[in-house]
Wavefront OBJ file of the C-alpha trace (Angstrom):
o trace
v 0.000 0.000 0.000
v 2.850 2.334 0.743
v 4.186 1.919 -2.800
v 0.724 2.514 -4.262
v 0.413 5.758 -2.298
v 3.850 6.876 -3.430
v 2.986 6.289 -7.095
v -0.149 8.367 -6.582
v 2.023 11.217 -5.287
v 0.673 10.806 -1.748
v 3.332 9.006 0.349
v 1.888 7.608 3.558
v 2.688 9.290 6.852
v 3.900 6.996 9.670
v 0.448 6.726 11.222
v -1.135 5.818 7.880
v 1.506 3.191 7.163
v 0.971 1.746 10.633
v -2.779 1.383 10.092
v -2.146 -0.091 6.643
v 0.277 -2.658 8.046
v -2.225 -3.823 10.651
v -5.331 -4.047 8.467
v -3.382 -5.934 5.804
v -2.173 -8.623 8.226
v -2.817 -12.178 7.082
v -4.010 -14.973 9.329
v -1.282 -17.662 9.025
v -3.838 -20.456 9.534
v -6.270 -19.431 6.795
v -4.070 -17.394 4.468
v -6.743 -14.723 4.419
v -6.910 -11.207 5.811
v -7.039 -11.306 9.598
v -9.556 -8.462 9.855
v -12.851 -8.288 7.988
v -13.659 -4.914 9.521
v -11.518 -1.975 10.572
v -12.594 1.162 12.379
v -10.679 4.415 12.524
v -11.410 7.683 14.325
v -8.886 10.435 13.874
v -8.894 14.270 13.992
v -9.817 16.207 10.883
v -7.139 16.940 8.298
v -5.102 13.941 9.431
v -5.067 12.250 6.022
v -7.744 9.584 6.252
v -8.766 10.254 2.638
v -5.245 9.445 1.467
v -5.341 6.203 3.440
v -8.663 5.224 1.847
v -7.368 6.011 -1.632
v -4.208 3.936 -1.182
v -6.181 1.057 0.323
v -8.804 0.981 -2.431
v -6.220 1.300 -5.209
v -4.172 -1.495 -3.668
v -7.233 -3.718 -3.662
v -8.006 -2.963 -7.305
v -4.452 -3.455 -8.586
v -2.909 -6.196 -6.385
v -4.320 -9.055 -8.427
v -1.795 -11.598 -7.147
v -3.416 -11.819 -3.730
v -6.969 -10.627 -4.259
v -7.555 -11.923 -7.755
v -9.181 -10.129 -10.685
v -12.494 -8.294 -10.733
v -12.480 -6.848 -7.253
v -15.415 -4.584 -6.429
v -14.878 -1.575 -4.140
v -17.625 0.771 -2.947
v -17.311 4.160 -1.252
v -20.045 5.959 0.704
v -20.253 9.123 2.801
v -23.009 11.158 4.508
v -25.078 11.380 1.322
v -24.651 10.349 -2.274
v -23.792 13.957 -3.135
v -21.052 14.041 -0.490
v -19.745 10.678 -1.697
v -19.626 11.787 -5.335
v -17.869 15.080 -4.543
v -15.281 13.352 -2.393
v -14.754 10.437 -4.775
v -14.450 12.643 -7.848
v -12.215 15.382 -6.387
v -10.031 13.370 -4.006
v -9.850 9.987 -5.713
v -10.772 9.961 -9.408
v -8.824 13.159 -10.077
v -5.702 11.722 -8.425
v -5.916 8.530 -10.453
v -6.431 10.415 -13.723
v -3.336 12.501 -13.014
v -1.192 9.517 -12.062
v 1.688 8.577 -14.353
v 1.243 4.950 -13.362
v -2.524 4.559 -13.764
v -3.738 7.663 -15.573
v -3.874 5.980 -18.994
v -4.779 2.522 -17.750
v -7.815 3.255 -15.585
v -11.120 4.090 -17.254
v -12.776 6.814 -15.140
v -16.508 7.296 -15.684
v -18.201 10.362 -14.159
v -21.706 9.964 -15.563
v -24.357 10.726 -12.966
v -25.503 7.475 -11.416
v -22.713 5.486 -13.025
v -19.579 6.920 -11.398
v -16.837 4.314 -11.284
v -13.228 3.539 -12.139
v -12.562 0.395 -14.148
v -9.114 -1.202 -14.018
v -7.384 -3.355 -16.666
v -7.904 -6.496 -14.554
v -11.653 -5.920 -14.420
v -11.745 -4.448 -10.904
v -14.087 -1.520 -10.247
v -14.259 1.224 -7.648
v -17.448 3.258 -7.449
v -19.803 5.053 -5.078
v -23.102 4.205 -3.445
v -25.843 6.213 -1.791
v -25.707 6.091 1.990
v -29.025 4.271 2.359
v -30.304 0.815 3.186
v -30.512 0.116 -0.566
v -26.744 0.461 -0.998
v -24.928 -2.651 -2.174
v -28.002 -4.322 -3.652
v -26.595 -5.913 -6.776
v -23.212 -7.499 -7.616
v -20.935 -8.798 -4.894
v -18.678 -6.374 -3.010
v -15.142 -7.116 -1.838
v -14.376 -3.873 -0.039
v -16.616 -1.081 1.243
v -16.051 2.201 3.040
v -18.407 4.121 5.279
v -16.666 7.490 5.439
v -17.719 10.268 7.852
v -19.581 7.616 9.807
v -20.579 10.165 12.458
v -23.414 11.184 10.102
v -24.962 7.678 9.945
v -28.140 7.460 12.070
v -27.985 3.677 12.457
v -26.508 0.476 11.027
v -28.782 0.134 7.995
v -25.956 0.976 5.563
v -23.668 -1.647 7.048
v -26.574 -4.073 6.975
v -27.098 -3.370 3.287
v -23.468 -4.187 2.480
v -23.279 -7.447 4.432
v -25.255 -9.732 2.061
v -23.184 -8.526 -0.910
v -19.918 -9.280 0.889
v -20.722 -12.515 2.687
v -19.287 -14.891 0.067
v -16.088 -12.962 -0.613
v -12.956 -14.605 0.864
v -11.010 -11.414 1.670
v -13.808 -8.931 2.252
v -13.187 -5.821 4.343
v -15.400 -3.025 5.617
v -13.730 0.247 6.623
v -15.588 2.572 9.001
v -13.762 5.884 9.053
v -14.608 9.159 10.754
v -13.772 11.975 13.100
v -15.608 11.749 16.430
v -19.297 12.612 16.376
v -21.780 13.965 18.891
v -22.816 12.117 22.023
v -26.423 13.026 21.307
v -26.378 12.734 17.520
v -24.057 9.967 16.237
v -25.414 6.687 17.672
v -24.017 4.366 14.990
v -20.418 5.545 15.254
v -20.564 5.849 19.043
v -21.580 2.191 19.333
v -18.766 1.215 16.952
v -16.198 3.165 18.951
v -17.300 1.764 22.299
v -17.252 -1.772 20.943
v -13.849 -1.146 19.342
v -12.360 -0.014 22.624
v -13.633 -3.198 24.239
v -12.025 -5.260 21.466
v -8.673 -3.648 22.243
v -9.052 -3.976 26.004
v -9.871 -7.673 25.611
v -6.794 -8.204 23.445
v -8.724 -9.614 20.476
v -6.561 -10.132 17.382
v -9.074 -11.105 14.722
v -12.075 -9.884 12.756
v -12.089 -6.247 14.018
v -9.153 -3.833 14.078
v -9.738 -0.581 15.950
v -7.704 2.638 15.839
v -8.287 5.860 17.725
v -6.303 9.062 18.122
v -7.880 11.434 20.644
v -6.810 13.684 23.516
v -6.940 12.767 27.212
v -9.926 14.157 29.101
v -7.743 16.176 31.482
v -5.322 17.477 28.832
v -4.970 21.217 28.282
v -6.418 22.025 24.830
v -4.208 25.095 24.514
v -1.003 23.171 25.172
v 0.803 22.053 21.995
v 1.757 18.882 23.891
v -1.937 17.952 23.795
v -2.014 18.420 20.045
v 1.063 16.253 19.580
v -0.567 13.515 21.660
v -3.580 13.083 19.371
v -2.893 14.638 15.963
v -0.871 12.108 13.944
v -0.457 14.491 10.990
v 1.127 17.211 13.143
v 4.643 17.864 11.956
v 3.873 16.285 8.571
v 1.012 18.070 6.816
v -0.282 20.128 9.760
v 1.615 22.821 11.689
v 1.289 24.060 15.263
v 0.475 27.505 13.927
v -2.427 26.142 11.885
v -3.865 24.355 14.922
v -3.428 27.484 17.039
v -5.419 29.389 14.444
v -8.246 26.853 14.636
v -8.194 27.046 18.438
v -8.737 30.787 18.303
v -11.337 30.826 15.536
v -13.510 27.817 16.404
v -15.916 27.472 19.280
v -15.240 25.087 22.119
v -17.192 22.011 21.112
v -16.273 22.217 17.450
v -12.534 22.431 18.189
v -12.685 19.497 20.611
v -14.572 17.298 18.167
v -12.683 18.271 15.021
v -9.086 18.510 16.253
v -8.941 16.634 19.565
v -11.278 13.905 18.234
v -13.408 14.050 21.370
v -17.072 13.230 21.733
v -19.160 16.279 22.681
v -22.831 17.208 22.866
v -24.281 19.266 20.054
v -25.034 22.170 22.381
v -21.535 22.174 23.877
v -20.335 24.591 21.226
v -22.490 27.224 22.887
v -20.493 27.035 26.118
v -18.542 30.196 26.883
v -14.854 29.971 27.552
v -15.495 31.064 31.123
v -18.326 32.201 33.362
v -19.533 35.635 32.259
v -21.064 36.197 35.687
v -17.576 35.815 37.152
v -16.261 38.181 34.487
v -18.702 40.838 35.710
v -17.217 40.749 39.214
v -13.824 41.816 37.830
v -15.093 45.199 36.673
v -13.012 47.897 38.315
v -11.419 51.198 37.350
v -7.964 51.574 38.911
v -7.234 54.793 40.786
v -3.893 55.167 39.072
v -3.331 54.969 35.357
v -1.956 51.544 34.357
v 1.694 51.445 33.380
v 3.399 49.557 30.545
v 0.397 49.916 28.310
v -0.096 47.982 25.074
v -2.815 48.465 22.497
v -4.489 46.072 20.069
v -6.636 46.542 16.972
v -9.496 44.220 16.001
v -12.309 44.223 13.461
v -15.398 42.184 12.651
v -15.507 39.893 9.573
v -18.235 42.044 8.004
v -16.140 45.184 8.701
v -19.062 46.791 10.469
v -17.016 47.594 13.568
v -13.403 48.148 14.517
v -12.048 48.483 18.056
v -8.859 49.588 19.718
v -8.210 47.864 23.041
v -5.839 48.723 25.861
v -4.079 46.445 28.326
v -1.795 47.661 31.094
v -0.243 46.716 34.421
v -1.805 48.179 37.575
v 0.161 49.325 40.562
v -1.166 46.359 42.559
v 0.259 43.883 40.015
v -3.032 43.066 38.304
v -3.683 43.676 34.628
v -6.359 46.026 33.361
v -8.117 45.879 29.993
v -10.652 48.160 28.345
v -11.978 49.339 25.004
v -10.496 52.713 24.055
v -12.137 53.344 20.708
v -15.342 51.489 19.809
v -16.467 53.514 16.809
v -18.352 52.046 13.867
v -19.197 51.496 11.087
v -16.245 51.023 8.779
v -12.489 51.418 9.188
v -12.050 54.974 7.954
v -11.347 56.433 11.395
v -8.982 53.775 12.744
v -5.532 54.945 11.580
v -6.017 58.561 12.634
v -7.437 57.561 16.027
v -4.676 55.041 16.555
v -2.079 57.744 16.006
v -3.830 60.042 18.502
v -4.090 57.299 21.146
v -0.453 56.400 20.685
v 0.567 59.976 21.488
v -1.725 60.016 24.518
v -0.893 56.634 26.062
v 2.633 55.992 24.751
v 2.182 52.208 24.495
v 5.135 49.843 24.604
v 3.625 48.097 21.596
v 0.628 48.074 19.270
v -0.400 44.610 18.118
v -2.792 42.940 15.722
v -3.691 39.342 14.932
v -2.271 38.737 11.462
v -5.450 36.795 10.589
v -7.863 39.453 11.882
v -10.032 41.393 9.411
v -8.312 44.545 10.683
v -5.112 43.310 9.012
v -6.430 44.964 5.843
v -5.423 48.273 7.474
v -1.740 47.346 7.647
v -0.766 49.057 4.343
v -2.303 52.341 5.555
v -0.632 51.964 8.945
v 2.754 51.303 7.342
v 2.420 54.500 5.313
v 1.625 56.561 8.406
v 4.631 58.184 9.970
v 5.027 57.419 13.658
v 2.925 54.235 13.576
v 4.241 50.710 13.810
v 2.171 47.608 14.466
v 3.401 44.154 15.469
v 1.453 41.360 13.754
v 0.895 38.245 15.841
v 0.935 34.675 14.579
v -1.862 32.241 15.378
v 0.415 30.637 17.982
v 0.952 34.029 19.639
v -2.797 34.649 19.732
v -3.521 31.206 21.196
v -0.891 31.742 23.904
v -2.297 35.183 24.706
v -5.822 33.779 24.895
v -4.652 31.181 27.420
v -2.928 33.817 29.546
v -6.071 35.960 29.429
v -8.271 33.095 30.599
v -5.854 32.188 33.402
v -5.678 35.790 34.613
v -9.459 36.021 34.576
v -9.968 32.823 36.553
v -7.242 33.750 39.033
v -8.660 37.231 39.627
v -5.406 38.753 38.351
v -7.217 40.985 35.894
v -9.645 43.893 35.986
v -11.610 45.533 33.207
v -13.391 48.756 32.472
v -16.640 47.012 31.572
v -19.054 48.084 28.911
v -21.245 46.263 26.427
v -18.628 46.157 23.694
v -15.929 44.621 25.888
v -18.377 42.118 27.356
v -19.399 41.104 23.840
v -15.771 40.713 22.780
v -15.206 38.345 25.702
v -18.391 36.376 25.063
v -17.520 35.958 21.375
v -13.795 35.380 21.933
v -11.625 32.254 21.562
v -12.978 29.037 23.015
v -11.623 25.639 23.749
v -11.232 22.557 26.235
v -10.254 17.514 26.295
v -9.106 12.352 25.853
v -6.631 9.616 24.960
v -4.539 8.402 22.045
v -4.091 5.092 20.199
v -5.796 1.702 20.352
v -4.349 -0.886 18.058
v -4.327 -4.657 17.616
v -1.649 -6.667 15.881
v -1.770 -10.113 14.283
v 0.331 -12.240 11.976
v 2.410 -11.662 8.861
v 1.865 -8.549 6.755
v 0.837 -8.396 3.129
l 1 2 3 4 5 6 7 8 9 10 11 12 13 14 15 16 17 18 19 20 21 22 23 24 25 26 27 28 29 30 31 32 33 34 35 36 37 38 39 40 41 42 43 44 45 46 47 48 49 50 51 52 53 54 55 56 57 58 59 60 61 62 63 64 65 66 67 68 69 70 71 72 73 74 75 76 77 78 79 80 81 82 83 84 85 86 87 88 89 90 91 92 93 94 95 96 97 98 99 100 101 102 103 104 105 106 107 108 109 110 111 112 113 114 115 116 117 118 119 120 121 122 123 124 125 126 127 128 129 130 131 132 133 134 135 136 137 138 139 140 141 142 143 144 145 146 147 148 149 150 151 152 153 154 155 156 157 158 159 160 161 162 163 164 165 166 167 168 169 170 171 172 173 174 175 176 177 178 179 180 181 182 183 184 185 186 187 188 189 190 191 192 193 194 195 196 197 198 199 200 201 202 203 204 205 206 207 208 209 210 211 212 213 214 215 216 217 218 219 220 221 222 223 224 225 226 227 228 229 230 231 232 233 234 235 236 237 238 239 240 241 242 243 244 245 246 247 248 249 250 251 252 253 254 255 256 257 258 259 260 261 262 263 264 265 266 267 268 269 270 271 272 273 274 275 276 277 278 279 280 281 282 283 284 285 286 287 288 289 290 291 292 293 294 295 296 297 298 299 300 301 302 303 304 305 306 307 308 309 310 311 312 313 314 315 316 317 318 319 320 321 322 323 324 325 326 327 328 329 330 331 332 333 334 335 336 337 338 339 340 341 342 343 344 345 346 347 348 349 350 351 352 353 354 355 356 357 358 359 360 361 362 363 364 365 366 367 368 369 370 371 372 373 374 375 376 377 378 379 380 381 382 383 384 385 386 387 388 389 390 391 392 393 394 395 396 397 398 399 400 401 402 403 404 405 406 407 408 409 410 411 412
l 414 415 416 417 418 419 420 421 422 423 424 425 426
């Protein structure tokens, strides 16, 4: 499989090769594949699509072991999702391959999407319904994004078409779902964990990468513990950006591969009632002041914030300039506030909508702004939350500041790998 992926221009990462090695193990007693079903849950953007492509292509081209005329079927949430994924991520890669581009007949006709190989093997798509698989026999099937399946009817539809095949395999692949909305996948994950805990080495192979429950979601060490593509196709800075931009439940589910409730994404980063108790105006003007610029995605409002150190050691934050709409006033007001407060620095998130003002700021004499990376912003968000919870921060209050806090970065997290291992590898 590794060689197939390389020829497709998608070399397998270590985690993908590891999964491939396990699911392709052969039972020495029967000479057949040791696992008829494999289940994988992994964070988003980890490369599960590449693994599926290499696996399916290996099945369709490795005639020596599987024999000719293998039938592979791919499904996702809906037939539309399956077609889009299959056409853009799989068929397009095969058509552009130097090895298979001229050998594989790719058909994209609506209702008849499939790839036909010189040995007679076919790889196509099916609708994600109980009618899927009704027809010719199936050797290999995939239920991708299994979190969207309401029950086991799709798996039940495949079973009769696969029952007579000697080396059949069903792959159930997904990122974690919702505790109150993904019953099929949740049952598969719970059963898979039991398989691993019992030390079973046949029929079902189960893999899971997810963060420990008590791990700090803002700590890069947490990301390294559960994101197998980190350091390969994903960077810390990219994850930090997602941490800042996504709400709590969505980040946990998508990037820590944790099971959450659907309404968990509405949870605030911290108690807003507790935030209200920190409202205080210091008697003395804060020292070592810094300022920050922020804007809304629709560019309806722009704000200039202040943060400074109080004489009692606490930090103080407030909104200095909350004008709206539009950005026309920002540069001039920023220059005025700089003269008044003499900040040690003026900063801006490099991914913030206000970054569009940077050319104007650069052309303004006496103004200089430091742009922050996503990692910087994530670190600052963590420090802000800690200071708030520890009572080491005060604020000037006001509806705009309260809204900024309520709408600000969110986050919070379970464990890492479960894997079996059997006999020789194909």
